[in-house]
Each structure stands twice: as C-alpha cells, then as structure tokens.
mmCIF file of the N, C-alpha and C atoms, coordinates in Angstrom:
data_MODEL
# 
_entry.id   MODEL 
# 
loop_
_atom_site.group_PDB 
_atom_site.id 
_atom_site.type_symbol 
_atom_site.label_atom_id 
_atom_site.label_alt_id 
_atom_site.label_comp_id 
_atom_site.label_asym_id 
_atom_site.label_entity_id 
_atom_site.label_seq_id 
_atom_site.pdbx_PDB_ins_code 
_atom_site.Cartn_x 
_atom_site.Cartn_y 
_atom_site.Cartn_z 
_atom_site.occupancy 
_atom_site.B_iso_or_equiv 
_atom_site.pdbx_formal_charge 
_atom_site.auth_seq_id 
_atom_site.auth_comp_id 
_atom_site.auth_asym_id 
_atom_site.auth_atom_id 
_atom_site.pdbx_PDB_model_num 
ATOM 1   N N  . MET A 1 1  ? 127.450 117.937 47.960  1.00 0.00 ? 1  MET A N  1 
ATOM 2   C CA . MET A 1 1  ? 126.438 117.706 49.018  1.00 0.00 ? 1  MET A CA 1 
ATOM 3   C C  . MET A 1 1  ? 125.465 116.637 48.540  1.00 0.00 ? 1  MET A C  1 
ATOM 4   N N  . ASP A 1 2  ? 125.282 115.662 49.466  1.00 0.00 ? 2  ASP A N  1 
ATOM 5   C CA . ASP A 1 2  ? 124.310 114.697 49.208  1.00 0.00 ? 2  ASP A CA 1 
ATOM 6   C C  . ASP A 1 2  ? 122.816 115.210 49.213  1.00 0.00 ? 2  ASP A C  1 
ATOM 7   N N  . LYS A 1 3  ? 122.006 114.884 48.221  1.00 0.00 ? 3  LYS A N  1 
ATOM 8   C CA . LYS A 1 3  ? 120.712 115.406 48.204  1.00 0.00 ? 3  LYS A CA 1 
ATOM 9   C C  . LYS A 1 3  ? 119.867 114.968 49.425  1.00 0.00 ? 3  LYS A C  1 
ATOM 10  N N  . ASN A 1 4  ? 120.146 113.799 49.957  1.00 0.00 ? 4  ASN A N  1 
ATOM 11  C CA . ASN A 1 4  ? 119.536 113.299 51.103  1.00 0.00 ? 4  ASN A CA 1 
ATOM 12  C C  . ASN A 1 4  ? 120.063 113.827 52.332  1.00 0.00 ? 4  ASN A C  1 
ATOM 13  N N  . ASN A 1 5  ? 121.121 114.529 52.347  1.00 0.00 ? 5  ASN A N  1 
ATOM 14  C CA . ASN A 1 5  ? 121.740 115.066 53.552  1.00 0.00 ? 5  ASN A CA 1 
ATOM 15  C C  . ASN A 1 5  ? 121.886 116.605 53.265  1.00 0.00 ? 5  ASN A C  1 
ATOM 16  N N  . GLU A 1 6  ? 121.140 117.338 54.008  1.00 0.00 ? 6  GLU A N  1 
ATOM 17  C CA . GLU A 1 6  ? 121.049 118.806 53.817  1.00 0.00 ? 6  GLU A CA 1 
ATOM 18  C C  . GLU A 1 6  ? 122.283 119.585 54.343  1.00 0.00 ? 6  GLU A C  1 
ATOM 19  N N  . ILE A 1 7  ? 123.240 118.928 55.044  1.00 0.00 ? 7  ILE A N  1 
ATOM 20  C CA . ILE A 1 7  ? 124.400 119.667 55.465  1.00 0.00 ? 7  ILE A CA 1 
ATOM 21  C C  . ILE A 1 7  ? 125.548 119.392 54.516  1.00 0.00 ? 7  ILE A C  1 
ATOM 22  N N  . SER A 1 8  ? 126.458 120.218 54.397  1.00 0.00 ? 8  SER A N  1 
ATOM 23  C CA . SER A 1 8  ? 127.578 120.070 53.508  1.00 0.00 ? 8  SER A CA 1 
ATOM 24  C C  . SER A 1 8  ? 128.533 118.968 53.942  1.00 0.00 ? 8  SER A C  1 
ATOM 25  N N  . ASP A 1 9  ? 129.288 118.467 53.032  1.00 0.00 ? 9  ASP A N  1 
ATOM 26  C CA . ASP A 1 9  ? 130.263 117.476 53.325  1.00 0.00 ? 9  ASP A CA 1 
ATOM 27  C C  . ASP A 1 9  ? 131.325 118.017 54.372  1.00 0.00 ? 9  ASP A C  1 
ATOM 28  N N  . ASP A 1 10 ? 131.602 119.265 54.293  1.00 0.00 ? 10 ASP A N  1 
ATOM 29  C CA . ASP A 1 10 ? 132.599 119.879 55.234  1.00 0.00 ? 10 ASP A CA 1 
ATOM 30  C C  . ASP A 1 10 ? 131.986 119.853 56.591  1.00 0.00 ? 10 ASP A C  1 
ATOM 31  N N  . LEU A 1 11 ? 130.813 120.224 56.746  1.00 0.00 ? 11 LEU A N  1 
ATOM 32  C CA . LEU A 1 11 ? 130.128 120.222 58.075  1.00 0.00 ? 11 LEU A CA 1 
ATOM 33  C C  . LEU A 1 11 ? 129.992 118.841 58.602  1.00 0.00 ? 11 LEU A C  1 
ATOM 34  N N  . SER A 1 12 ? 129.663 117.943 57.764  1.00 0.00 ? 12 SER A N  1 
ATOM 35  C CA . SER A 1 12 ? 129.473 116.564 58.189  1.00 0.00 ? 12 SER A CA 1 
ATOM 36  C C  . SER A 1 12 ? 130.840 116.030 58.640  1.00 0.00 ? 12 SER A C  1 
ATOM 37  N N  . ARG A 1 13 ? 131.918 116.300 57.954  1.00 0.00 ? 13 ARG A N  1 
ATOM 38  C CA . ARG A 1 13 ? 133.249 115.827 58.296  1.00 0.00 ? 13 ARG A CA 1 
ATOM 39  C C  . ARG A 1 13 ? 133.594 116.382 59.748  1.00 0.00 ? 13 ARG A C  1 
ATOM 40  N N  . ARG A 1 14 ? 133.320 117.645 59.933  1.00 0.00 ? 14 ARG A N  1 
ATOM 41  C CA . ARG A 1 14 ? 133.560 118.335 61.150  1.00 0.00 ? 14 ARG A CA 1 
ATOM 42  C C  . ARG A 1 14 ? 132.803 117.738 62.363  1.00 0.00 ? 14 ARG A C  1 
ATOM 43  N N  . ILE A 1 15 ? 131.568 117.407 62.072  1.00 0.00 ? 15 ILE A N  1 
ATOM 44  C CA . ILE A 1 15 ? 130.745 116.832 63.156  1.00 0.00 ? 15 ILE A CA 1 
ATOM 45  C C  . ILE A 1 15 ? 131.242 115.390 63.415  1.00 0.00 ? 15 ILE A C  1 
ATOM 46  N N  . ASP A 1 16 ? 131.644 114.637 62.310  1.00 0.00 ? 16 ASP A N  1 
ATOM 47  C CA . ASP A 1 16 ? 132.206 113.224 62.584  1.00 0.00 ? 16 ASP A CA 1 
ATOM 48  C C  . ASP A 1 16 ? 133.542 113.384 63.417  1.00 0.00 ? 16 ASP A C  1 
ATOM 49  N N  . THR A 1 17 ? 134.316 114.382 63.132  1.00 0.00 ? 17 THR A N  1 
ATOM 50  C CA . THR A 1 17 ? 135.582 114.510 63.904  1.00 0.00 ? 17 THR A CA 1 
ATOM 51  C C  . THR A 1 17 ? 135.261 114.831 65.328  1.00 0.00 ? 17 THR A C  1 
ATOM 52  N N  . LEU A 1 18 ? 134.434 115.786 65.551  1.00 0.00 ? 18 LEU A N  1 
ATOM 53  C CA . LEU A 1 18 ? 134.035 116.146 66.991  1.00 0.00 ? 18 LEU A CA 1 
ATOM 54  C C  . LEU A 1 18 ? 133.496 114.894 67.697  1.00 0.00 ? 18 LEU A C  1 
ATOM 55  N N  . SER A 1 19 ? 132.682 114.104 67.005  1.00 0.00 ? 19 SER A N  1 
ATOM 56  C CA . SER A 1 19 ? 132.125 112.907 67.696  1.00 0.00 ? 19 SER A CA 1 
ATOM 57  C C  . SER A 1 19 ? 133.199 111.924 68.016  1.00 0.00 ? 19 SER A C  1 
ATOM 58  N N  . ALA A 1 20 ? 134.181 111.861 67.142  1.00 0.00 ? 20 ALA A N  1 
ATOM 59  C CA . ALA A 1 20 ? 135.306 110.853 67.275  1.00 0.00 ? 20 ALA A CA 1 
ATOM 60  C C  . ALA A 1 20 ? 136.188 111.298 68.516  1.00 0.00 ? 20 ALA A C  1 
ATOM 61  N N  . ARG A 1 21 ? 136.306 112.596 68.659  1.00 0.00 ? 21 ARG A N  1 
ATOM 62  C CA . ARG A 1 21 ? 137.136 113.139 69.678  1.00 0.00 ? 21 ARG A CA 1 
ATOM 63  C C  . ARG A 1 21 ? 136.592 113.341 71.012  1.00 0.00 ? 21 ARG A C  1 
ATOM 64  N N  . SER A 1 22 ? 135.242 113.021 71.096  1.00 0.00 ? 22 SER A N  1 
ATOM 65  C CA . SER A 1 22 ? 134.529 113.170 72.324  1.00 0.00 ? 22 SER A CA 1 
ATOM 66  C C  . SER A 1 22 ? 133.559 112.020 72.565  1.00 0.00 ? 22 SER A C  1 
ATOM 67  N N  . THR A 1 23 ? 132.801 112.190 73.653  1.00 0.00 ? 23 THR A N  1 
ATOM 68  C CA . THR A 1 23 ? 131.722 111.175 73.865  1.00 0.00 ? 23 THR A CA 1 
ATOM 69  C C  . THR A 1 23 ? 130.383 111.551 73.309  1.00 0.00 ? 23 THR A C  1 
ATOM 70  N N  . LEU A 1 24 ? 130.388 112.613 72.520  1.00 0.00 ? 24 LEU A N  1 
ATOM 71  C CA . LEU A 1 24 ? 129.050 113.104 71.967  1.00 0.00 ? 24 LEU A CA 1 
ATOM 72  C C  . LEU A 1 24 ? 128.836 112.417 70.594  1.00 0.00 ? 24 LEU A C  1 
ATOM 73  N N  . THR A 1 25 ? 127.510 112.081 70.434  1.00 0.00 ? 25 THR A N  1 
ATOM 74  C CA . THR A 1 25 ? 127.136 111.472 69.176  1.00 0.00 ? 25 THR A CA 1 
ATOM 75  C C  . THR A 1 25 ? 126.855 112.681 68.190  1.00 0.00 ? 25 THR A C  1 
ATOM 76  N N  . ARG A 1 26 ? 126.726 112.330 66.941  1.00 0.00 ? 26 ARG A N  1 
ATOM 77  C CA . ARG A 1 26 ? 126.440 113.384 65.841  1.00 0.00 ? 26 ARG A CA 1 
ATOM 78  C C  . ARG A 1 26 ? 125.132 114.017 66.207  1.00 0.00 ? 26 ARG A C  1 
ATOM 79  N N  . GLY A 1 27 ? 124.141 113.260 66.705  1.00 0.00 ? 27 GLY A N  1 
ATOM 80  C CA . GLY A 1 27 ? 122.903 113.831 66.968  1.00 0.00 ? 27 GLY A CA 1 
ATOM 81  C C  . GLY A 1 27 ? 122.994 114.846 68.119  1.00 0.00 ? 27 GLY A C  1 
ATOM 82  N N  . ARG A 1 28 ? 123.734 114.516 69.131  1.00 0.00 ? 28 ARG A N  1 
ATOM 83  C CA . ARG A 1 28 ? 123.917 115.392 70.299  1.00 0.00 ? 28 ARG A CA 1 
ATOM 84  C C  . ARG A 1 28 ? 124.599 116.673 70.009  1.00 0.00 ? 28 ARG A C  1 
ATOM 85  N N  . ILE A 1 29 ? 125.723 116.604 69.069  1.00 0.00 ? 29 ILE A N  1 
ATOM 86  C CA . ILE A 1 29 ? 126.356 117.818 68.625  1.00 0.00 ? 29 ILE A CA 1 
ATOM 87  C C  . ILE A 1 29 ? 125.317 118.701 67.865  1.00 0.00 ? 29 ILE A C  1 
ATOM 88  N N  . ILE A 1 30 ? 124.539 118.130 66.984  1.00 0.00 ? 30 ILE A N  1 
ATOM 89  C CA . ILE A 1 30 ? 123.609 118.904 66.241  1.00 0.00 ? 30 ILE A CA 1 
ATOM 90  C C  . ILE A 1 30 ? 122.503 119.427 67.151  1.00 0.00 ? 30 ILE A C  1 
ATOM 91  N N  . GLU A 1 31 ? 122.029 118.640 68.102  1.00 0.00 ? 31 GLU A N  1 
ATOM 92  C CA . GLU A 1 31 ? 121.041 119.192 69.110  1.00 0.00 ? 31 GLU A CA 1 
ATOM 93  C C  . GLU A 1 31 ? 121.545 120.234 69.862  1.00 0.00 ? 31 GLU A C  1 
ATOM 94  N N  . ASP A 1 32 ? 122.824 120.151 70.318  1.00 0.00 ? 32 ASP A N  1 
ATOM 95  C CA . ASP A 1 32 ? 123.420 121.329 71.069  1.00 0.00 ? 32 ASP A CA 1 
ATOM 96  C C  . ASP A 1 32 ? 123.513 122.588 70.276  1.00 0.00 ? 32 ASP A C  1 
ATOM 97  N N  . ALA A 1 33 ? 123.824 122.411 68.992  1.00 0.00 ? 33 ALA A N  1 
ATOM 98  C CA . ALA A 1 33 ? 123.829 123.531 68.061  1.00 0.00 ? 33 ALA A CA 1 
ATOM 99  C C  . ALA A 1 33 ? 122.491 124.209 67.933  1.00 0.00 ? 33 ALA A C  1 
ATOM 100 N N  . LEU A 1 34 ? 121.486 123.381 67.813  1.00 0.00 ? 34 LEU A N  1 
ATOM 101 C CA . LEU A 1 34 ? 120.142 123.866 67.519  1.00 0.00 ? 34 LEU A CA 1 
ATOM 102 C C  . LEU A 1 34 ? 119.511 124.403 68.790  1.00 0.00 ? 34 LEU A C  1 
ATOM 103 N N  . SER A 1 35 ? 119.648 123.655 69.850  1.00 0.00 ? 35 SER A N  1 
ATOM 104 C CA . SER A 1 35 ? 118.947 124.043 71.183  1.00 0.00 ? 35 SER A CA 1 
ATOM 105 C C  . SER A 1 35 ? 119.640 125.031 72.016  1.00 0.00 ? 35 SER A C  1 
ATOM 106 N N  . HIS A 1 36 ? 120.966 124.965 71.986  1.00 0.00 ? 36 HIS A N  1 
ATOM 107 C CA . HIS A 1 36 ? 121.786 125.765 72.961  1.00 0.00 ? 36 HIS A CA 1 
ATOM 108 C C  . HIS A 1 36 ? 122.685 126.762 72.241  1.00 0.00 ? 36 HIS A C  1 
ATOM 109 N N  . GLY A 1 37 ? 122.671 126.797 70.978  1.00 0.00 ? 37 GLY A N  1 
ATOM 110 C CA . GLY A 1 37 ? 123.527 127.775 70.139  1.00 0.00 ? 37 GLY A CA 1 
ATOM 111 C C  . GLY A 1 37 ? 125.059 127.420 70.298  1.00 0.00 ? 37 GLY A C  1 
ATOM 112 N N  . ARG A 1 38 ? 125.434 126.072 70.462  1.00 0.00 ? 38 ARG A N  1 
ATOM 113 C CA . ARG A 1 38 ? 126.754 125.767 70.585  1.00 0.00 ? 38 ARG A CA 1 
ATOM 114 C C  . ARG A 1 38 ? 127.174 125.411 69.188  1.00 0.00 ? 38 ARG A C  1 
ATOM 115 N N  . SER A 1 39 ? 127.842 126.323 68.456  1.00 0.00 ? 39 SER A N  1 
ATOM 116 C CA . SER A 1 39 ? 128.345 126.000 67.130  1.00 0.00 ? 39 SER A CA 1 
ATOM 117 C C  . SER A 1 39 ? 129.423 124.975 67.114  1.00 0.00 ? 39 SER A C  1 
ATOM 118 N N  . LEU A 1 40 ? 129.740 124.452 65.869  1.00 0.00 ? 40 LEU A N  1 
ATOM 119 C CA . LEU A 1 40 ? 130.766 123.603 65.641  1.00 0.00 ? 40 LEU A CA 1 
ATOM 120 C C  . LEU A 1 40 ? 132.149 124.152 66.135  1.00 0.00 ? 40 LEU A C  1 
ATOM 121 N N  . ALA A 1 41 ? 132.273 125.494 65.897  1.00 0.00 ? 41 ALA A N  1 
ATOM 122 C CA . ALA A 1 41 ? 133.531 126.138 66.290  1.00 0.00 ? 41 ALA A CA 1 
ATOM 123 C C  . ALA A 1 41 ? 133.587 126.104 67.881  1.00 0.00 ? 41 ALA A C  1 
ATOM 124 N N  . TRP A 1 42 ? 132.503 126.364 68.488  1.00 0.00 ? 42 TRP A N  1 
ATOM 125 C CA . TRP A 1 42 ? 132.521 126.251 69.995  1.00 0.00 ? 42 TRP A CA 1 
ATOM 126 C C  . TRP A 1 42 ? 132.888 124.916 70.387  1.00 0.00 ? 42 TRP A C  1 
ATOM 127 N N  . HIS A 1 43 ? 132.279 123.894 69.902  1.00 0.00 ? 43 HIS A N  1 
ATOM 128 C CA . HIS A 1 43 ? 132.657 122.473 70.252  1.00 0.00 ? 43 HIS A CA 1 
ATOM 129 C C  . HIS A 1 43 ? 134.109 122.207 69.975  1.00 0.00 ? 43 HIS A C  1 
ATOM 130 N N  . GLU A 1 44 ? 134.648 122.649 68.820  1.00 0.00 ? 44 GLU A N  1 
ATOM 131 C CA . GLU A 1 44 ? 136.034 122.382 68.408  1.00 0.00 ? 44 GLU A CA 1 
ATOM 132 C C  . GLU A 1 44 ? 136.978 123.101 69.442  1.00 0.00 ? 44 GLU A C  1 
ATOM 133 N N  . LYS A 1 45 ? 136.625 124.233 69.820  1.00 0.00 ? 45 LYS A N  1 
ATOM 134 C CA . LYS A 1 45 ? 137.496 125.030 70.726  1.00 0.00 ? 45 LYS A CA 1 
ATOM 135 C C  . LYS A 1 45 ? 137.368 124.379 72.189  1.00 0.00 ? 45 LYS A C  1 
ATOM 136 N N  . TRP A 1 46 ? 136.161 123.882 72.528  1.00 0.00 ? 46 TRP A N  1 
ATOM 137 C CA . TRP A 1 46 ? 136.015 123.287 73.854  1.00 0.00 ? 46 TRP A CA 1 
ATOM 138 C C  . TRP A 1 46 ? 136.814 122.029 73.902  1.00 0.00 ? 46 TRP A C  1 
ATOM 139 N N  . ILE A 1 47 ? 136.762 121.172 72.914  1.00 0.00 ? 47 ILE A N  1 
ATOM 140 C CA . ILE A 1 47 ? 137.480 119.886 72.824  1.00 0.00 ? 47 ILE A CA 1 
ATOM 141 C C  . ILE A 1 47 ? 139.008 120.241 72.775  1.00 0.00 ? 47 ILE A C  1 
ATOM 142 N N  . ALA A 1 48 ? 139.426 121.095 72.068  1.00 0.00 ? 48 ALA A N  1 
ATOM 143 C CA . ALA A 1 48 ? 140.857 121.502 72.032  1.00 0.00 ? 48 ALA A CA 1 
ATOM 144 C C  . ALA A 1 48 ? 141.306 121.926 73.458  1.00 0.00 ? 48 ALA A C  1 
ATOM 145 N N  . GLY A 1 49 ? 140.537 122.763 74.106  1.00 0.00 ? 49 GLY A N  1 
ATOM 146 C CA . GLY A 1 49 ? 140.934 123.178 75.464  1.00 0.00 ? 49 GLY A CA 1 
ATOM 147 C C  . GLY A 1 49 ? 141.030 121.962 76.390  1.00 0.00 ? 49 GLY A C  1 
ATOM 148 N N  . VAL A 1 50 ? 140.043 121.086 76.325  1.00 0.00 ? 50 VAL A N  1 
ATOM 149 C CA . VAL A 1 50 ? 140.113 119.906 77.243  1.00 0.00 ? 50 VAL A CA 1 
ATOM 150 C C  . VAL A 1 50 ? 141.322 119.064 76.911  1.00 0.00 ? 50 VAL A C  1 
ATOM 151 N N  . GLN A 1 51 ? 141.615 118.888 75.620  1.00 0.00 ? 51 GLN A N  1 
ATOM 152 C CA . GLN A 1 51 ? 142.794 118.131 75.246  1.00 0.00 ? 51 GLN A CA 1 
ATOM 153 C C  . GLN A 1 51 ? 144.071 118.817 75.726  1.00 0.00 ? 51 GLN A C  1 
ATOM 154 N N  . GLU A 1 52 ? 144.168 120.151 75.728  1.00 0.00 ? 52 GLU A N  1 
ATOM 155 C CA . GLU A 1 52 ? 145.312 120.876 76.257  1.00 0.00 ? 52 GLU A CA 1 
ATOM 156 C C  . GLU A 1 52 ? 145.498 120.613 77.652  1.00 0.00 ? 52 GLU A C  1 
ATOM 157 N N  . GLY A 1 53 ? 144.337 120.578 78.443  1.00 0.00 ? 53 GLY A N  1 
ATOM 158 C CA . GLY A 1 53 ? 144.341 120.299 79.823  1.00 0.00 ? 53 GLY A CA 1 
ATOM 159 C C  . GLY A 1 53 ? 144.870 118.862 80.094  1.00 0.00 ? 53 GLY A C  1 
ATOM 160 N N  . ILE A 1 54 ? 144.416 117.965 79.395  1.00 0.00 ? 54 ILE A N  1 
ATOM 161 C CA . ILE A 1 54 ? 144.850 116.541 79.591  1.00 0.00 ? 54 ILE A CA 1 
ATOM 162 C C  . ILE A 1 54 ? 146.291 116.476 79.288  1.00 0.00 ? 54 ILE A C  1 
ATOM 163 N N  . ASP A 1 55 ? 146.745 117.111 78.238  1.00 0.00 ? 55 ASP A N  1 
ATOM 164 C CA . ASP A 1 55 ? 148.162 117.042 77.835  1.00 0.00 ? 55 ASP A CA 1 
ATOM 165 C C  . ASP A 1 55 ? 148.994 117.672 79.000  1.00 0.00 ? 55 ASP A C  1 
ATOM 166 N N  . ALA A 1 56 ? 148.537 118.861 79.485  1.00 0.00 ? 56 ALA A N  1 
ATOM 167 C CA . ALA A 1 56 ? 149.321 119.491 80.683  1.00 0.00 ? 56 ALA A CA 1 
ATOM 168 C C  . ALA A 1 56 ? 149.294 118.582 81.875  1.00 0.00 ? 56 ALA A C  1 
ATOM 169 N N  . ALA A 1 57 ? 148.214 117.930 82.214  1.00 0.00 ? 57 ALA A N  1 
ATOM 170 C CA . ALA A 1 57 ? 148.257 117.034 83.316  1.00 0.00 ? 57 ALA A CA 1 
ATOM 171 C C  . ALA A 1 57 ? 149.153 115.798 82.966  1.00 0.00 ? 57 ALA A C  1 
ATOM 172 N N  . ASP A 1 58 ? 149.143 115.297 81.832  1.00 0.00 ? 58 ASP A N  1 
ATOM 173 C CA . ASP A 1 58 ? 150.040 114.253 81.500  1.00 0.00 ? 58 ASP A CA 1 
ATOM 174 C C  . ASP A 1 58 ? 151.590 114.612 81.756  1.00 0.00 ? 58 ASP A C  1 
ATOM 175 N N  . ARG A 1 59 ? 151.878 115.958 81.469  1.00 0.00 ? 59 ARG A N  1 
ATOM 176 C CA . ARG A 1 59 ? 153.225 116.429 81.702  1.00 0.00 ? 59 ARG A CA 1 
ATOM 177 C C  . ARG A 1 59 ? 153.477 116.827 83.154  1.00 0.00 ? 59 ARG A C  1 
ATOM 178 N N  . GLY A 1 60 ? 152.464 116.714 83.940  1.00 0.00 ? 60 GLY A N  1 
ATOM 179 C CA . GLY A 1 60 ? 152.607 117.056 85.398  1.00 0.00 ? 60 GLY A CA 1 
ATOM 180 C C  . GLY A 1 60 ? 152.535 118.457 85.614  1.00 0.00 ? 60 GLY A C  1 
ATOM 181 N N  . ASP A 1 61 ? 151.987 119.339 84.675  1.00 0.00 ? 61 ASP A N  1 
ATOM 182 C CA . ASP A 1 61 ? 151.951 120.683 84.757  1.00 0.00 ? 61 ASP A CA 1 
ATOM 183 C C  . ASP A 1 61 ? 150.649 121.151 85.444  1.00 0.00 ? 61 ASP A C  1 
ATOM 184 N N  . PHE A 1 62 ? 150.642 121.261 86.792  1.00 0.00 ? 62 PHE A N  1 
ATOM 185 C CA . PHE A 1 62 ? 149.569 121.616 87.611  1.00 0.00 ? 62 PHE A CA 1 
ATOM 186 C C  . PHE A 1 62 ? 149.792 122.843 88.282  1.00 0.00 ? 62 PHE A C  1 
ATOM 187 N N  . ALA A 1 63 ? 148.755 123.399 88.742  1.00 0.00 ? 63 ALA A N  1 
ATOM 188 C CA . ALA A 1 63 ? 148.802 124.657 89.563  1.00 0.00 ? 63 ALA A CA 1 
ATOM 189 C C  . ALA A 1 63 ? 149.503 124.285 90.933  1.00 0.00 ? 63 ALA A C  1 
ATOM 190 N N  . THR A 1 64 ? 150.180 125.158 91.468  1.00 0.00 ? 64 THR A N  1 
ATOM 191 C CA . THR A 1 64 ? 150.839 124.884 92.799  1.00 0.00 ? 64 THR A CA 1 
ATOM 192 C C  . THR A 1 64 ? 149.777 125.153 93.865  1.00 0.00 ? 64 THR A C  1 
ATOM 193 N N  . ASP A 1 65 ? 150.065 124.707 95.117  1.00 0.00 ? 65 ASP A N  1 
ATOM 194 C CA . ASP A 1 65 ? 149.084 124.903 96.160  1.00 0.00 ? 65 ASP A CA 1 
ATOM 195 C C  . ASP A 1 65 ? 148.911 126.404 96.473  1.00 0.00 ? 65 ASP A C  1 
ATOM 196 N N  . ASP A 1 66 ? 149.911 127.192 96.339  1.00 0.00 ? 66 ASP A N  1 
ATOM 197 C CA . ASP A 1 66 ? 149.910 128.600 96.513  1.00 0.00 ? 66 ASP A CA 1 
ATOM 198 C C  . ASP A 1 66 ? 148.958 129.295 95.442  1.00 0.00 ? 66 ASP A C  1 
ATOM 199 N N  . GLU A 1 67 ? 149.102 128.800 94.229  1.00 0.00 ? 67 GLU A N  1 
ATOM 200 C CA . GLU A 1 67 ? 148.224 129.395 93.060  1.00 0.00 ? 67 GLU A CA 1 
ATOM 201 C C  . GLU A 1 67 ? 146.781 129.040 93.301  1.00 0.00 ? 67 GLU A C  1 
ATOM 202 N N  . ILE A 1 68 ? 146.525 127.942 93.760  1.00 0.00 ? 68 ILE A N  1 
ATOM 203 C CA . ILE A 1 68 ? 145.176 127.522 94.028  1.00 0.00 ? 68 ILE A CA 1 
ATOM 204 C C  . ILE A 1 68 ? 144.591 128.277 95.189  1.00 0.00 ? 68 ILE A C  1 
ATOM 205 N N  . ALA A 1 69 ? 145.374 128.468 96.327  1.00 0.00 ? 69 ALA A N  1 
ATOM 206 C CA . ALA A 1 69 ? 144.955 129.192 97.402  1.00 0.00 ? 69 ALA A CA 1 
ATOM 207 C C  . ALA A 1 69 ? 144.623 130.700 97.012  1.00 0.00 ? 69 ALA A C  1 
ATOM 208 N N  . THR A 1 70 ? 145.472 131.275 96.112  1.00 0.00 ? 70 THR A N  1 
ATOM 209 C CA . THR A 1 70 ? 145.318 132.642 95.641  1.00 0.00 ? 70 THR A CA 1 
ATOM 210 C C  . THR A 1 70 ? 143.918 132.742 94.938  1.00 0.00 ? 70 THR A C  1 
ATOM 211 N N  . VAL A 1 71 ? 143.566 131.772 94.096  1.00 0.00 ? 71 VAL A N  1 
ATOM 212 C CA . VAL A 1 71 ? 142.393 131.888 93.410  1.00 0.00 ? 71 VAL A CA 1 
ATOM 213 C C  . VAL A 1 71 ? 141.143 131.663 94.344  1.00 0.00 ? 71 VAL A C  1 
ATOM 214 N N  . LEU A 1 72 ? 141.267 130.684 95.252  1.00 0.00 ? 72 LEU A N  1 
ATOM 215 C CA . LEU A 1 72 ? 140.191 130.469 96.175  1.00 0.00 ? 72 LEU A CA 1 
ATOM 216 C C  . LEU A 1 72 ? 139.966 131.668 97.120  1.00 0.00 ? 72 LEU A C  1 
ATOM 217 N N  . ASN A 1 73 ? 141.043 132.295 97.528  1.00 0.00 ? 73 ASN A N  1 
ATOM 218 C CA . ASN A 1 73 ? 140.979 133.389 98.481  1.00 0.00 ? 73 ASN A CA 1 
ATOM 219 C C  . ASN A 1 73 ? 140.460 134.630 97.712  1.00 0.00 ? 73 ASN A C  1 
ATOM 220 N N  . LYS A 1 74 ? 140.659 134.756 96.436  1.00 0.00 ? 74 LYS A N  1 
ATOM 221 C CA . LYS A 1 74 ? 140.187 135.859 95.666  1.00 0.00 ? 74 LYS A CA 1 
ATOM 222 C C  . LYS A 1 74 ? 138.650 135.858 95.695  1.00 0.00 ? 74 LYS A C  1 
ATOM 223 N N  . TYR A 1 75 ? 137.958 134.796 95.797  1.00 0.00 ? 75 TYR A N  1 
ATOM 224 C CA . TYR A 1 75 ? 136.543 134.776 95.767  1.00 0.00 ? 75 TYR A CA 1 
ATOM 225 C C  . TYR A 1 75 ? 135.951 134.521 97.045  1.00 0.00 ? 75 TYR A C  1 
ATOM 226 N N  . ASN A 1 76 ? 136.744 134.412 98.197  1.00 0.00 ? 76 ASN A N  1 
ATOM 227 C CA . ASN A 1 76 ? 136.305 134.132 99.470  1.00 0.00 ? 76 ASN A CA 1 
ATOM 228 C C  . ASN A 1 76 ? 135.757 135.402 100.034 1.00 0.00 ? 76 ASN A C  1 
ATOM 229 N N  . GLN A 1 77 ? 134.451 135.398 100.340 1.00 0.00 ? 77 GLN A N  1 
ATOM 230 C CA . GLN A 1 77 ? 133.773 136.629 100.876 1.00 0.00 ? 77 GLN A CA 1 
ATOM 231 C C  . GLN A 1 77 ? 133.486 136.670 102.343 1.00 0.00 ? 77 GLN A C  1 
ATOM 232 N N  . THR A 1 78 ? 134.240 135.730 103.063 1.00 0.00 ? 78 THR A N  1 
ATOM 233 C CA . THR A 1 78 ? 134.066 135.782 104.539 1.00 0.00 ? 78 THR A CA 1 
ATOM 234 C C  . THR A 1 78 ? 134.938 136.753 105.157 1.00 0.00 ? 78 THR A C  1 
# 
C-alpha cells in the first residue's frame, strides 16, 4: 500500500477496473460508496448485470410482446 494512498492496491485496481468499464470516475465510485453505501461489490455486480443485458440484446434475446404484457398487466391496478 502506498503511504500517500490510504486504500489498498487491490481496492485501487478494482476502482480503476470499474471506472474503465463504466462512465463513472474514480471519485464518483468512491463518493457513491461513502454517501450512498454502494460498495465496490455492488458496483461490480451492477456493471456485470448491465453487460449481460447488452450481450443479450446483441444476441437479439428480448422479451416477447406477450411476456411484456404479462408483466405490465400484473401491476395494472385499473
């Protein structure tokens, strides 16, 4: 660990990886962790889920119109 940097090298690498895989800066990731309780594990899981969604969309793997209607009707209170 660098004496001028109070976070471990492992955490620093994880933050750098998250920053590279998203539009978030290192500072924003750290701010989210401190202000909103969003841990690095939360960010990593979120970004992995987003990437899975992008990969599914790239494969053309979308919900059918019937599946979408089922979800929308489930919450329709009229």
